[in-house]
HTML snippet that shows the backbone in 3Dmol.js (N, CA, C, O; Angstrom):
<script src="https://3Dmol.org/build/3Dmol-min.js"></script>
<div id="view" style="width:600px;height:400px;position:relative"></div>
<script>
const pdb = `
ATOM      1  N   UNK A   1       0.854  -1.183   0.000  1.00  0.00           N
ATOM      2  CA  UNK A   1       0.000   0.000   0.000  1.00  0.00           C
ATOM      3  C   UNK A   1       0.895   1.240   0.000  1.00  0.00           C
ATOM      4  O   UNK A   1       1.831   1.330   0.795  1.00  0.00           O
ATOM      5  N   UNK A   2       0.613   2.188  -0.882  1.00  0.00           N
ATOM      6  CA  UNK A   2       1.447   3.396  -0.939  1.00  0.00           C
ATOM      7  C   UNK A   2       1.264   4.262   0.300  1.00  0.00           C
ATOM      8  O   UNK A   2       0.250   4.199   0.995  1.00  0.00           O
ATOM      9  N   UNK A   3       2.278   5.065   0.544  1.00  0.00           N
ATOM     10  CA  UNK A   3       2.214   6.010   1.647  1.00  0.00           C
ATOM     11  C   UNK A   3       1.082   6.999   1.404  1.00  0.00           C
ATOM     12  O   UNK A   3       0.961   7.555   0.312  1.00  0.00           O
ATOM     13  N   UNK A   4       0.263   7.215   2.408  1.00  0.00           N
ATOM     14  CA  UNK A   4      -0.869   8.130   2.245  1.00  0.00           C
ATOM     15  C   UNK A   4      -0.370   9.562   2.083  1.00  0.00           C
ATOM     16  O   UNK A   4       0.557   9.982   2.776  1.00  0.00           O
ATOM     17  N   UNK A   5      -0.980  10.307   1.173  1.00  0.00           N
ATOM     18  CA  UNK A   5      -0.581  11.709   0.947  1.00  0.00           C
ATOM     19  C   UNK A   5      -1.217  12.616   2.007  1.00  0.00           C
ATOM     20  O   UNK A   5      -2.172  13.341   1.731  1.00  0.00           O
ATOM     21  N   UNK A   6      -0.671  12.561   3.214  1.00  0.00           N
ATOM     22  CA  UNK A   6      -1.288  13.248   4.351  1.00  0.00           C
ATOM     23  C   UNK A   6      -1.467  14.736   4.143  1.00  0.00           C
ATOM     24  O   UNK A   6      -2.447  15.307   4.624  1.00  0.00           O
ATOM     25  N   UNK A   7      -0.542  15.387   3.435  1.00  0.00           N
ATOM     26  CA  UNK A   7      -0.697  16.834   3.178  1.00  0.00           C
ATOM     27  C   UNK A   7      -2.013  17.133   2.471  1.00  0.00           C
ATOM     28  O   UNK A   7      -2.739  18.048   2.859  1.00  0.00           O
ATOM     29  N   UNK A   8      -2.313  16.372   1.451  1.00  0.00           N
ATOM     30  CA  UNK A   8      -3.544  16.586   0.684  1.00  0.00           C
ATOM     31  C   UNK A   8      -4.766  16.169   1.487  1.00  0.00           C
ATOM     32  O   UNK A   8      -5.812  16.814   1.414  1.00  0.00           O
ATOM     33  N   UNK A   9      -4.635  15.095   2.250  1.00  0.00           N
ATOM     34  CA  UNK A   9      -5.753  14.633   3.075  1.00  0.00           C
ATOM     35  C   UNK A   9      -6.118  15.697   4.100  1.00  0.00           C
ATOM     36  O   UNK A   9      -7.286  16.066   4.228  1.00  0.00           O
ATOM     37  N   UNK A  10      -5.131  16.188   4.824  1.00  0.00           N
ATOM     38  CA  UNK A  10      -5.412  17.174   5.871  1.00  0.00           C
ATOM     39  C   UNK A  10      -5.922  18.483   5.270  1.00  0.00           C
ATOM     40  O   UNK A  10      -6.737  19.164   5.892  1.00  0.00           O
ATOM     41  N   UNK A  11      -5.467  18.838   4.103  1.00  0.00           N
ATOM     42  CA  UNK A  11      -5.944  20.046   3.437  1.00  0.00           C
ATOM     43  C   UNK A  11      -7.439  19.935   3.124  1.00  0.00           C
ATOM     44  O   UNK A  11      -8.191  20.889   3.323  1.00  0.00           O
ATOM     45  N   UNK A  12      -7.857  18.783   2.640  1.00  0.00           N
ATOM     46  CA  UNK A  12      -9.272  18.574   2.329  1.00  0.00           C
ATOM     47  C   UNK A  12     -10.120  18.498   3.589  1.00  0.00           C
ATOM     48  O   UNK A  12     -11.246  18.994   3.605  1.00  0.00           O
ATOM     49  N   UNK A  13      -9.602  17.892   4.632  1.00  0.00           N
ATOM     50  CA  UNK A  13     -10.326  17.855   5.905  1.00  0.00           C
ATOM     51  C   UNK A  13     -10.481  19.269   6.455  1.00  0.00           C
ATOM     52  O   UNK A  13     -11.539  19.620   6.978  1.00  0.00           O
ATOM     53  N   UNK A  14      -9.442  20.073   6.341  1.00  0.00           N
ATOM     54  CA  UNK A  14      -9.508  21.468   6.810  1.00  0.00           C
ATOM     55  C   UNK A  14     -10.557  22.254   6.028  1.00  0.00           C
ATOM     56  O   UNK A  14     -11.298  23.045   6.612  1.00  0.00           O
ATOM     57  N   UNK A  15     -10.624  22.047   4.727  1.00  0.00           N
ATOM     58  CA  UNK A  15     -11.636  22.730   3.904  1.00  0.00           C
ATOM     59  C   UNK A  15     -13.045  22.342   4.339  1.00  0.00           C
ATOM     60  O   UNK A  15     -13.926  23.195   4.437  1.00  0.00           O
ATOM     61  N   UNK A  16     -13.253  21.057   4.597  1.00  0.00           N
ATOM     62  CA  UNK A  16     -14.568  20.596   5.046  1.00  0.00           C
ATOM     63  C   UNK A  16     -14.909  21.205   6.403  1.00  0.00           C
ATOM     64  O   UNK A  16     -16.029  21.668   6.620  1.00  0.00           O
ATOM     65  N   UNK A  17     -13.938  21.202   7.313  1.00  0.00           N
ATOM     66  CA  UNK A  17     -14.167  21.766   8.646  1.00  0.00           C
ATOM     67  C   UNK A  17     -14.499  23.248   8.574  1.00  0.00           C
ATOM     68  O   UNK A  17     -15.395  23.720   9.274  1.00  0.00           O
ATOM     69  N   UNK A  18     -13.785  23.980   7.736  1.00  0.00           N
ATOM     70  CA  UNK A  18     -14.049  25.421   7.581  1.00  0.00           C
ATOM     71  C   UNK A  18     -15.469  25.662   7.071  1.00  0.00           C
ATOM     72  O   UNK A  18     -16.147  26.586   7.520  1.00  0.00           O
ATOM     73  N   UNK A  19     -15.911  24.834   6.141  1.00  0.00           N
ATOM     74  CA  UNK A  19     -17.263  24.991   5.614  1.00  0.00           C
ATOM     75  C   UNK A  19     -18.294  24.700   6.691  1.00  0.00           C
ATOM     76  O   UNK A  19     -19.278  25.430   6.819  1.00  0.00           O
ATOM     77  N   UNK A  20     -18.085  23.647   7.465  1.00  0.00           N
ATOM     78  CA  UNK A  20     -19.012  23.311   8.544  1.00  0.00           C
ATOM     79  C   UNK A  20     -19.014  24.398   9.624  1.00  0.00           C
ATOM     80  O   UNK A  20     -20.062  24.724  10.182  1.00  0.00           O
ATOM     81  N   UNK A  21     -17.851  24.947   9.909  1.00  0.00           N
ATOM     82  CA  UNK A  21     -17.781  26.040  10.882  1.00  0.00           C
ATOM     83  C   UNK A  21     -18.528  27.272  10.390  1.00  0.00           C
ATOM     84  O   UNK A  21     -19.148  27.983  11.181  1.00  0.00           O
ATOM     85  N   UNK A  22     -18.469  27.526   9.087  1.00  0.00           N
ATOM     86  CA  UNK A  22     -19.215  28.657   8.532  1.00  0.00           C
ATOM     87  C   UNK A  22     -20.715  28.449   8.712  1.00  0.00           C
ATOM     88  O   UNK A  22     -21.434  29.379   9.076  1.00  0.00           O
ATOM     89  N   UNK A  23     -21.181  27.242   8.460  1.00  0.00           N
ATOM     90  CA  UNK A  23     -22.609  26.939   8.667  1.00  0.00           C
ATOM     91  C   UNK A  23     -22.969  27.173  10.136  1.00  0.00           C
ATOM     92  O   UNK A  23     -23.956  27.842  10.443  1.00  0.00           O
ATOM     93  N   UNK A  24     -22.172  26.626  11.022  1.00  0.00           N
ATOM     94  CA  UNK A  24     -22.426  26.766  12.451  1.00  0.00           C
ATOM     95  C   UNK A  24     -22.416  28.234  12.882  1.00  0.00           C
ATOM     96  O   UNK A  24     -23.281  28.662  13.647  1.00  0.00           O
ATOM     97  N   UNK A  25     -21.456  28.992  12.400  1.00  0.00           N
ATOM     98  CA  UNK A  25     -21.355  30.417  12.747  1.00  0.00           C
ATOM     99  C   UNK A  25     -22.550  31.206  12.255  1.00  0.00           C
ATOM    100  O   UNK A  25     -23.073  32.060  12.970  1.00  0.00           O
ATOM    101  N   UNK A  26     -22.979  30.927  11.049  1.00  0.00           N
ATOM    102  CA  UNK A  26     -24.143  31.632  10.505  1.00  0.00           C
ATOM    103  C   UNK A  26     -25.390  31.343  11.322  1.00  0.00           C
ATOM    104  O   UNK A  26     -26.189  32.243  11.582  1.00  0.00           O
ATOM    105  N   UNK A  27     -25.557  30.111  11.720  1.00  0.00           N
ATOM    106  CA  UNK A  27     -26.717  29.750  12.538  1.00  0.00           C
ATOM    107  C   UNK A  27     -26.631  30.442  13.890  1.00  0.00           C
ATOM    108  O   UNK A  27     -27.621  30.997  14.365  1.00  0.00           O
ATOM    109  N   UNK A  28     -25.458  30.415  14.516  1.00  0.00           N
ATOM    110  CA  UNK A  28     -25.268  31.047  15.821  1.00  0.00           C
ATOM    111  C   UNK A  28     -25.493  32.558  15.761  1.00  0.00           C
ATOM    112  O   UNK A  28     -25.955  33.160  16.730  1.00  0.00           O
ATOM    113  N   UNK A  29     -25.167  33.165  14.626  1.00  0.00           N
ATOM    114  CA  UNK A  29     -25.330  34.608  14.460  1.00  0.00           C
ATOM    115  C   UNK A  29     -26.768  34.990  14.089  1.00  0.00           C
ATOM    116  O   UNK A  29     -27.076  36.171  13.931  1.00  0.00           O
ATOM    117  N   UNK A  30     -27.631  34.006  13.953  1.00  0.00           N
ATOM    118  CA  UNK A  30     -29.019  34.294  13.600  1.00  0.00           C
ATOM    119  C   UNK A  30     -29.236  34.526  12.120  1.00  0.00           C
ATOM    120  O   UNK A  30     -30.262  35.076  11.721  1.00  0.00           O
ATOM    121  N   UNK A  31     -28.282  34.113  11.303  1.00  0.00           N
ATOM    122  CA  UNK A  31     -28.372  34.277   9.857  1.00  0.00           C
ATOM    123  C   UNK A  31     -28.151  32.924   9.177  1.00  0.00           C
ATOM    124  O   UNK A  31     -27.211  32.763   8.398  1.00  0.00           O
ATOM    125  N   UNK A  32     -29.020  31.952   9.473  1.00  0.00           N
ATOM    126  CA  UNK A  32     -28.807  30.634   8.883  1.00  0.00           C
ATOM    127  C   UNK A  32     -28.959  30.671   7.368  1.00  0.00           C
ATOM    128  O   UNK A  32     -29.707  31.487   6.829  1.00  0.00           O
ATOM    129  N   UNK A  33     -28.242  29.780   6.686  1.00  0.00           N
ATOM    130  CA  UNK A  33     -28.381  29.732   5.232  1.00  0.00           C
ATOM    131  C   UNK A  33     -29.773  29.260   4.841  1.00  0.00           C
ATOM    132  O   UNK A  33     -30.414  28.500   5.567  1.00  0.00           O
ATOM    133  N   UNK A  34     -30.231  29.725   3.676  1.00  0.00           N
ATOM    134  CA  UNK A  34     -31.499  29.202   3.165  1.00  0.00           C
ATOM    135  C   UNK A  34     -31.236  27.799   2.604  1.00  0.00           C
ATOM    136  O   UNK A  34     -30.098  27.329   2.603  1.00  0.00           O
ATOM    137  N   UNK A  35     -32.276  27.147   2.137  1.00  0.00           N
ATOM    138  CA  UNK A  35     -32.151  25.766   1.676  1.00  0.00           C
ATOM    139  C   UNK A  35     -31.100  25.595   0.582  1.00  0.00           C
ATOM    140  O   UNK A  35     -30.306  24.655   0.614  1.00  0.00           O
ATOM    141  N   UNK A  36     -31.101  26.504  -0.379  1.00  0.00           N
ATOM    142  CA  UNK A  36     -30.156  26.394  -1.489  1.00  0.00           C
ATOM    143  C   UNK A  36     -28.723  26.595  -0.994  1.00  0.00           C
ATOM    144  O   UNK A  36     -27.830  25.826  -1.349  1.00  0.00           O
ATOM    145  N   UNK A  37     -28.503  27.621  -0.180  1.00  0.00           N
ATOM    146  CA  UNK A  37     -27.163  27.856   0.373  1.00  0.00           C
ATOM    147  C   UNK A  37     -26.701  26.668   1.215  1.00  0.00           C
ATOM    148  O   UNK A  37     -25.554  26.232   1.116  1.00  0.00           O
ATOM    149  N   UNK A  38     -27.604  26.154   2.040  1.00  0.00           N
ATOM    150  CA  UNK A  38     -27.269  25.025   2.898  1.00  0.00           C
ATOM    151  C   UNK A  38     -26.872  23.810   2.063  1.00  0.00           C
ATOM    152  O   UNK A  38     -25.913  23.110   2.390  1.00  0.00           O
ATOM    153  N   UNK A  39     -27.614  23.564   0.986  1.00  0.00           N
ATOM    154  CA  UNK A  39     -27.277  22.444   0.110  1.00  0.00           C
ATOM    155  C   UNK A  39     -25.884  22.626  -0.486  1.00  0.00           C
ATOM    156  O   UNK A  39     -25.082  21.692  -0.482  1.00  0.00           O
ATOM    157  N   UNK A  40     -25.596  23.806  -0.991  1.00  0.00           N
ATOM    158  CA  UNK A  40     -24.293  24.074  -1.602  1.00  0.00           C
ATOM    159  C   UNK A  40     -23.174  23.928  -0.574  1.00  0.00           C
ATOM    160  O   UNK A  40     -22.127  23.347  -0.859  1.00  0.00           O
ATOM    161  N   UNK A  41     -23.407  24.459   0.618  1.00  0.00           N
ATOM    162  CA  UNK A  41     -22.390  24.385   1.669  1.00  0.00           C
ATOM    163  C   UNK A  41     -22.136  22.936   2.094  1.00  0.00           C
ATOM    164  O   UNK A  41     -20.989  22.539   2.302  1.00  0.00           O
ATOM    165  N   UNK A  42     -23.197  22.161   2.221  1.00  0.00           N
ATOM    166  CA  UNK A  42     -23.034  20.757   2.597  1.00  0.00           C
ATOM    167  C   UNK A  42     -22.358  19.960   1.475  1.00  0.00           C
ATOM    168  O   UNK A  42     -21.518  19.099   1.741  1.00  0.00           O
ATOM    169  N   UNK A  43     -22.723  20.247   0.232  1.00  0.00           N
ATOM    170  CA  UNK A  43     -22.064  19.575  -0.887  1.00  0.00           C
ATOM    171  C   UNK A  43     -20.569  19.885  -0.883  1.00  0.00           C
ATOM    172  O   UNK A  43     -19.748  19.008  -1.152  1.00  0.00           O
ATOM    173  N   UNK A  44     -20.223  21.116  -0.582  1.00  0.00           N
ATOM    174  CA  UNK A  44     -18.819  21.514  -0.528  1.00  0.00           C
ATOM    175  C   UNK A  44     -18.086  20.748   0.570  1.00  0.00           C
ATOM    176  O   UNK A  44     -16.989  20.237   0.346  1.00  0.00           O
ATOM    177  N   UNK A  45     -18.690  20.668   1.754  1.00  0.00           N
ATOM    178  CA  UNK A  45     -18.063  19.937   2.861  1.00  0.00           C
ATOM    179  C   UNK A  45     -17.918  18.451   2.518  1.00  0.00           C
ATOM    180  O   UNK A  45     -16.849  17.871   2.710  1.00  0.00           O
ATOM    181  N   UNK A  46     -18.987  17.839   2.014  1.00  0.00           N
ATOM    182  CA  UNK A  46     -18.926  16.428   1.640  1.00  0.00           C
ATOM    183  C   UNK A  46     -17.882  16.187   0.547  1.00  0.00           C
ATOM    184  O   UNK A  46     -17.140  15.206   0.597  1.00  0.00           O
ATOM    185  N   UNK A  47     -17.828  17.072  -0.423  1.00  0.00           N
ATOM    186  CA  UNK A  47     -16.854  16.920  -1.510  1.00  0.00           C
ATOM    187  C   UNK A  47     -15.444  16.771  -0.940  1.00  0.00           C
ATOM    188  O   UNK A  47     -14.692  15.885  -1.348  1.00  0.00           O
ATOM    189  N   UNK A  48     -15.093  17.639   0.001  1.00  0.00           N
ATOM    190  CA  UNK A  48     -13.734  17.589   0.557  1.00  0.00           C
ATOM    191  C   UNK A  48     -13.514  16.363   1.435  1.00  0.00           C
ATOM    192  O   UNK A  48     -12.420  15.799   1.426  1.00  0.00           O
ATOM    193  N   UNK A  49     -14.517  15.936   2.189  1.00  0.00           N
ATOM    194  CA  UNK A  49     -14.383  14.705   2.966  1.00  0.00           C
ATOM    195  C   UNK A  49     -14.262  13.498   2.038  1.00  0.00           C
ATOM    196  O   UNK A  49     -13.433  12.616   2.261  1.00  0.00           O
ATOM    197  N   UNK A  50     -15.092  13.466   0.997  1.00  0.00           N
ATOM    198  CA  UNK A  50     -15.015  12.378   0.014  1.00  0.00           C
ATOM    199  C   UNK A  50     -13.642  12.356  -0.641  1.00  0.00           C
ATOM    200  O   UNK A  50     -13.034  11.297  -0.797  1.00  0.00           O
ATOM    201  N   UNK A  51     -13.165  13.522  -1.018  1.00  0.00           N
ATOM    202  CA  UNK A  51     -11.862  13.646  -1.662  1.00  0.00           C
ATOM    203  C   UNK A  51     -10.772  13.093  -0.762  1.00  0.00           C
ATOM    204  O   UNK A  51      -9.925  12.320  -1.209  1.00  0.00           O
ATOM    205  N   UNK A  52     -10.791  13.490   0.513  1.00  0.00           N
ATOM    206  CA  UNK A  52      -9.766  13.033   1.454  1.00  0.00           C
ATOM    207  C   UNK A  52      -9.742  11.509   1.531  1.00  0.00           C
ATOM    208  O   UNK A  52      -8.672  10.904   1.579  1.00  0.00           O
ATOM    209  N   UNK A  53     -10.912  10.896   1.543  1.00  0.00           N
ATOM    210  CA  UNK A  53     -10.984   9.439   1.644  1.00  0.00           C
ATOM    211  C   UNK A  53     -10.600   8.768   0.327  1.00  0.00           C
ATOM    212  O   UNK A  53      -9.780   7.851   0.313  1.00  0.00           O
ATOM    213  N   UNK A  54     -11.183   9.216  -0.762  1.00  0.00           N
ATOM    214  CA  UNK A  54     -11.011   8.529  -2.046  1.00  0.00           C
ATOM    215  C   UNK A  54      -9.620   8.664  -2.638  1.00  0.00           C
ATOM    216  O   UNK A  54      -9.206   7.812  -3.425  1.00  0.00           O
ATOM    217  N   UNK A  55      -8.893   9.704  -2.284  1.00  0.00           N
ATOM    218  CA  UNK A  55      -7.558   9.864  -2.867  1.00  0.00           C
ATOM    219  C   UNK A  55      -6.453   9.341  -1.954  1.00  0.00           C
ATOM    220  O   UNK A  55      -5.272   9.493  -2.265  1.00  0.00           O
ATOM    221  N   UNK A  56      -6.821   8.734  -0.845  1.00  0.00           N
ATOM    222  CA  UNK A  56      -5.857   8.368   0.185  1.00  0.00           C
ATOM    223  C   UNK A  56      -4.784   7.387  -0.268  1.00  0.00           C
ATOM    224  O   UNK A  56      -3.681   7.394   0.278  1.00  0.00           O
ATOM    225  N   UNK A  57      -5.077   6.554  -1.241  1.00  0.00           N
ATOM    226  CA  UNK A  57      -4.110   5.559  -1.701  1.00  0.00           C
ATOM    227  C   UNK A  57      -3.403   5.947  -2.991  1.00  0.00           C
ATOM    228  O   UNK A  57      -2.789   5.111  -3.654  1.00  0.00           O
ATOM    229  N   UNK A  58      -3.497   7.222  -3.335  1.00  0.00           N
ATOM    230  CA  UNK A  58      -2.858   7.700  -4.559  1.00  0.00           C
ATOM    231  C   UNK A  58      -1.709   8.638  -4.200  1.00  0.00           C
ATOM    232  O   UNK A  58      -1.773   9.343  -3.193  1.00  0.00           O
ATOM    233  N   UNK A  59      -0.679   8.647  -5.005  1.00  0.00           N
ATOM    234  CA  UNK A  59       0.466   9.503  -4.690  1.00  0.00           C
ATOM    235  C   UNK A  59       0.128  10.993  -4.796  1.00  0.00           C
ATOM    236  O   UNK A  59      -0.748  11.399  -5.560  1.00  0.00           O
ATOM    237  N   UNK A  60       0.840  11.779  -4.018  1.00  0.00           N
ATOM    238  CA  UNK A  60       0.641  13.221  -4.012  1.00  0.00           C
ATOM    239  C   UNK A  60       0.842  13.808  -5.408  1.00  0.00           C
ATOM    240  O   UNK A  60       0.193  14.793  -5.762  1.00  0.00           O
ATOM    241  N   UNK A  61       1.722  13.221  -6.192  1.00  0.00           N
ATOM    242  CA  UNK A  61       1.970  13.708  -7.553  1.00  0.00           C
ATOM    243  C   UNK A  61       0.706  13.620  -8.405  1.00  0.00           C
ATOM    244  O   UNK A  61       0.457  14.489  -9.241  1.00  0.00           O
ATOM    245  N   UNK A  62      -0.084  12.586  -8.197  1.00  0.00           N
ATOM    246  CA  UNK A  62      -1.333  12.446  -8.949  1.00  0.00           C
ATOM    247  C   UNK A  62      -2.314  13.536  -8.540  1.00  0.00           C
ATOM    248  O   UNK A  62      -3.021  14.094  -9.379  1.00  0.00           O
ATOM    249  N   UNK A  63      -2.350  13.834  -7.245  1.00  0.00           N
ATOM    250  CA  UNK A  63      -3.209  14.914  -6.730  1.00  0.00           C
ATOM    251  C   UNK A  63      -2.763  16.248  -7.315  1.00  0.00           C
ATOM    252  O   UNK A  63      -3.593  17.086  -7.668  1.00  0.00           O
ATOM    253  N   UNK A  64      -1.464  16.441  -7.416  1.00  0.00           N
ATOM    254  CA  UNK A  64      -0.917  17.700  -7.946  1.00  0.00           C
ATOM    255  C   UNK A  64      -1.253  17.888  -9.425  1.00  0.00           C
ATOM    256  O   UNK A  64      -1.356  19.019  -9.900  1.00  0.00           O
ATOM    257  N   UNK A  65      -1.422  16.783 -10.152  1.00  0.00           N
ATOM    258  CA  UNK A  65      -1.749  16.833 -11.582  1.00  0.00           C
ATOM    259  C   UNK A  65      -3.160  16.281 -11.803  1.00  0.00           C
ATOM    260  O   UNK A  65      -3.388  15.445 -12.678  1.00  0.00           O
ATOM    261  N   UNK A  66      -4.076  16.759 -11.009  1.00  0.00           N
ATOM    262  CA  UNK A  66      -5.440  16.253 -10.956  1.00  0.00           C
ATOM    263  C   UNK A  66      -6.125  16.289 -12.317  1.00  0.00           C
ATOM    264  O   UNK A  66      -6.199  17.333 -12.965  1.00  0.00           O
ATOM    265  N   UNK A  67      -6.621  15.135 -12.735  1.00  0.00           N
ATOM    266  CA  UNK A  67      -7.390  15.058 -13.979  1.00  0.00           C
ATOM    267  C   UNK A  67      -8.861  15.313 -13.666  1.00  0.00           C
ATOM    268  O   UNK A  67      -9.282  15.224 -12.513  1.00  0.00           O
ATOM    269  N   UNK A  68      -9.632  15.627 -14.693  1.00  0.00           N
ATOM    270  CA  UNK A  68     -11.077  15.786 -14.521  1.00  0.00           C
ATOM    271  C   UNK A  68     -11.700  14.490 -14.012  1.00  0.00           C
ATOM    272  O   UNK A  68     -12.607  14.514 -13.180  1.00  0.00           O
ATOM    273  N   UNK A  69     -11.212  13.368 -14.513  1.00  0.00           N
ATOM    274  CA  UNK A  69     -11.736  12.061 -14.102  1.00  0.00           C
ATOM    275  C   UNK A  69     -11.499  11.829 -12.604  1.00  0.00           C
ATOM    276  O   UNK A  69     -12.405  11.391 -11.895  1.00  0.00           O
ATOM    277  N   UNK A  70     -10.274  12.124 -12.119  1.00  0.00           N
ATOM    278  CA  UNK A  70      -9.987  11.966 -10.697  1.00  0.00           C
ATOM    279  C   UNK A  70     -10.819  12.937  -9.867  1.00  0.00           C
ATOM    280  O   UNK A  70     -11.351  12.560  -8.822  1.00  0.00           O
ATOM    281  N   UNK A  71     -10.936  14.176 -10.321  1.00  0.00           N
ATOM    282  CA  UNK A  71     -11.723  15.169  -9.585  1.00  0.00           C
ATOM    283  C   UNK A  71     -13.148  14.670  -9.385  1.00  0.00           C
ATOM    284  O   UNK A  71     -13.690  14.740  -8.281  1.00  0.00           O
ATOM    285  N   UNK A  72     -13.745  14.172 -10.449  1.00  0.00           N
ATOM    286  CA  UNK A  72     -15.123  13.689 -10.375  1.00  0.00           C
ATOM    287  C   UNK A  72     -15.240  12.413  -9.547  1.00  0.00           C
ATOM    288  O   UNK A  72     -16.165  12.270  -8.748  1.00  0.00           O
ATOM    289  N   UNK A  73     -14.318  11.503  -9.737  1.00  0.00           N
ATOM    290  CA  UNK A  73     -14.350  10.237  -9.015  1.00  0.00           C
ATOM    291  C   UNK A  73     -14.078  10.429  -7.523  1.00  0.00           C
ATOM    292  O   UNK A  73     -14.805   9.897  -6.684  1.00  0.00           O
ATOM    293  N   UNK A  74     -13.049  11.177  -7.199  1.00  0.00           N
ATOM    294  CA  UNK A  74     -12.665  11.367  -5.800  1.00  0.00           C
ATOM    295  C   UNK A  74     -13.677  12.219  -5.037  1.00  0.00           C
ATOM    296  O   UNK A  74     -13.749  12.125  -3.811  1.00  0.00           O
ATOM    297  N   UNK A  75     -14.450  13.038  -5.720  1.00  0.00           N
ATOM    298  CA  UNK A  75     -15.438  13.871  -5.064  1.00  0.00           C
ATOM    299  C   UNK A  75     -16.745  13.158  -4.746  1.00  0.00           C
ATOM    300  O   UNK A  75     -17.604  13.714  -4.062  1.00  0.00           O
ATOM    301  N   UNK A  76     -16.902  11.934  -5.235  1.00  0.00           N
ATOM    302  CA  UNK A  76     -18.137  11.178  -4.984  1.00  0.00           C
ATOM    303  C   UNK A  76     -18.106  10.522  -3.609  1.00  0.00           C
ATOM    304  O   UNK A  76     -17.045  10.237  -3.054  1.00  0.00           O
ATOM    305  N   UNK A  77     -19.311  10.292  -3.077  1.00  0.00           N
ATOM    306  CA  UNK A  77     -19.404   9.611  -1.789  1.00  0.00           C
ATOM    307  C   UNK A  77     -18.762   8.235  -1.917  1.00  0.00           C
ATOM    308  O   UNK A  77     -19.040   7.516  -2.877  1.00  0.00           O
ATOM    309  N   UNK A  78     -17.909   7.856  -0.966  1.00  0.00           N
ATOM    310  CA  UNK A  78     -17.209   6.575  -1.052  1.00  0.00           C
ATOM    311  C   UNK A  78     -18.154   5.381  -1.067  1.00  0.00           C
ATOM    312  O   UNK A  78     -19.183   5.373  -0.391  1.00  0.00           O
ATOM    313  N   UNK A  79     -17.787   4.384  -1.846  1.00  0.00           N
ATOM    314  CA  UNK A  79     -18.593   3.158  -1.878  1.00  0.00           C
ATOM    315  C   UNK A  79     -17.905   2.049  -1.080  1.00  0.00           C
ATOM    316  O   UNK A  79     -18.373   0.910  -1.067  1.00  0.00           O
ATOM    317  N   UNK A  80     -16.796   2.381  -0.416  1.00  0.00           N
ATOM    318  CA  UNK A  80     -16.078   1.371   0.352  1.00  0.00           C
ATOM    319  C   UNK A  80     -16.075   1.655   1.856  1.00  0.00           C
ATOM    320  O   UNK A  80     -15.229   1.143   2.590  1.00  0.00           O
ATOM    321  N   UNK A  81     -17.019   2.466   2.301  1.00  0.00           N
ATOM    322  CA  UNK A  81     -17.192   2.697   3.736  1.00  0.00           C
ATOM    323  C   UNK A  81     -18.445   1.953   4.173  1.00  0.00           C
ATOM    324  O   UNK A  81     -19.493   2.040   3.533  1.00  0.00           O
ATOM    325  N   UNK A  82     -18.322   1.234   5.256  1.00  0.00           N
ATOM    326  CA  UNK A  82     -19.475   0.496   5.762  1.00  0.00           C
ATOM    327  C   UNK A  82     -20.065   1.233   6.955  1.00  0.00           C
ATOM    328  O   UNK A  82     -19.341   1.700   7.835  1.00  0.00           O
ATOM    329  N   UNK A  83     -21.388   1.330   6.970  1.00  0.00           N
ATOM    330  CA  UNK A  83     -22.099   1.967   8.054  1.00  0.00           C
ATOM    331  C   UNK A  83     -23.072   0.956   8.639  1.00  0.00           C
ATOM    332  O   UNK A  83     -23.679   0.167   7.914  1.00  0.00           O
ATOM    333  N   UNK A  84     -23.208   0.988   9.934  1.00  0.00           N
ATOM    334  CA  UNK A  84     -24.151   0.101  10.602  1.00  0.00           C
ATOM    335  C   UNK A  84     -25.560   0.508  10.181  1.00  0.00           C
ATOM    336  O   UNK A  84     -25.956   1.661  10.352  1.00  0.00           O
ATOM    337  N   UNK A  85     -26.288  -0.409   9.649  1.00  0.00           N
ATOM    338  CA  UNK A  85     -27.615  -0.117   9.112  1.00  0.00           C
ATOM    339  C   UNK A  85     -28.727  -0.304  10.145  1.00  0.00           C
ATOM    340  O   UNK A  85     -29.900  -0.114   9.821  1.00  0.00           O
ATOM    341  N   UNK A  86     -28.380  -0.677  11.388  1.00  0.00           N
ATOM    342  CA  UNK A  86     -29.389  -0.881  12.435  1.00  0.00           C
ATOM    343  C   UNK A  86     -29.954   0.407  12.943  1.00  0.00           C
ATOM    344  O   UNK A  86     -30.813   0.399  13.825  1.00  0.00           O
TER     345      UNK A  86
END
`;
const viewer = $3Dmol.createViewer("view");
viewer.addModel(pdb, "pdb");
viewer.setStyle({}, {cartoon: {color: "spectrum"}});
viewer.zoomTo();
viewer.render();
</script>
């Protein structure tokens, strides 16, 4: 298994966290996002979490030369995570 590209992983996790913090801050300030804004913000957060997971076994060089195919594939919800369905 290749060494995980931790720099890219942590960068994507940070982006997701920043987006979630923005949602939380807006709600706390009494200015919650409307449905459309909330959807876009959540999609942005999920995209970065998905990216962090899906690109974990690829070299940093591949991330640096990101193709459209990788961008689309890595941004999708992972199909290799198991969740308890109970």
